[in-house]
C-alpha positions in Angstrom: 184.2 91.7 83.2 182.7 94.5 85.1 182.5 94.9 89.0 180.0 97.4 89.8 180.1 99.9 92.7 177.1 99.1 95.0 174.5 101.9 94.9 176.4 104.1 92.3 174.1 105.8 89.8 176.7 108.0 88.1 178.0 106.3 84.8 181.5 107.3 85.2 181.6 106.2 88.9 179.5 103.0 88.3 182.4 100.5 88.0 185.1 99.4 90.4 186.6 97.5 87.7 186.3 97.0 83.9 188.4 94.6 81.7 187.8 97.3 78.9 190.2 99.6 80.9 193.0 97.1 80.7 195.8 97.0 78.1 194.8 93.4 77.2 191.1 93.8 77.5 190.2 90.4 76.1 192.8 87.8 77.6 193.0 84.3 76.4 192.7 82.7 79.9 190.7 83.5 83.0 193.7 83.7 85.5 193.9 87.5 85.3 190.2 87.7 86.0 190.5 85.4 89.0 193.2 87.6 90.4 191.1 90.7 90.0 188.3 88.9 91.8 190.5 87.8 94.6 191.9 91.5 95.0 188.2 92.5 95.6 187.6 89.5 98.0 185.1 88.1 95.6 185.1 84.4 95.6 183.5 82.1 93.0 182.2 78.5 93.5 184.9 76.2 92.4 182.5 74.2 90.2 182.0 77.5 88.3 185.7 78.1 87.9 186.3 74.5 86.9 183.8 74.6 84.3 185.3 77.8 82.7 188.7 76.3 82.8 187.3 73.1 81.1 185.6 75.2 78.5 188.9 77.1 77.8 190.8 73.7 77.4 188.1 72.4 75.0 188.0 75.9 73.2 184.2 76.2 73.9 182.8 79.5 72.7 179.4 81.2 72.7 178.2 79.3 75.6 175.8 80.7 78.1 175.2 79.1 81.5 173.3 80.6 84.4 175.0 80.2 87.7 173.2 81.1 91.0 173.8 81.5 94.6 170.5 81.2 96.4 170.4 81.3 100.2 174.1 80.8 100.3 173.9 77.6 98.1 175.5 77.4 94.6 173.7 75.9 91.7 174.2 75.7 88.0 170.8 76.3 87.1 170.6 75.9 83.3 172.4 76.1 80.0 171.0 78.3 77.3 
């Protein structure tokens, strides 16, 4: 997971956060990611988090789903 610094063009200053900088760069659950997002005051739609948690419980892998927020409204637009 990456959190980009708005407007930054310099590669070494581009990210506010990268999981690749963490000791456990690929955790088995999303709880740590949710804590990071909360610390940056980034909120995710609950339906998106619920789906990710269900995927983890079902050991789902290699799934790509597009989630969008358009005009303040969340929608799960498609599964690829």
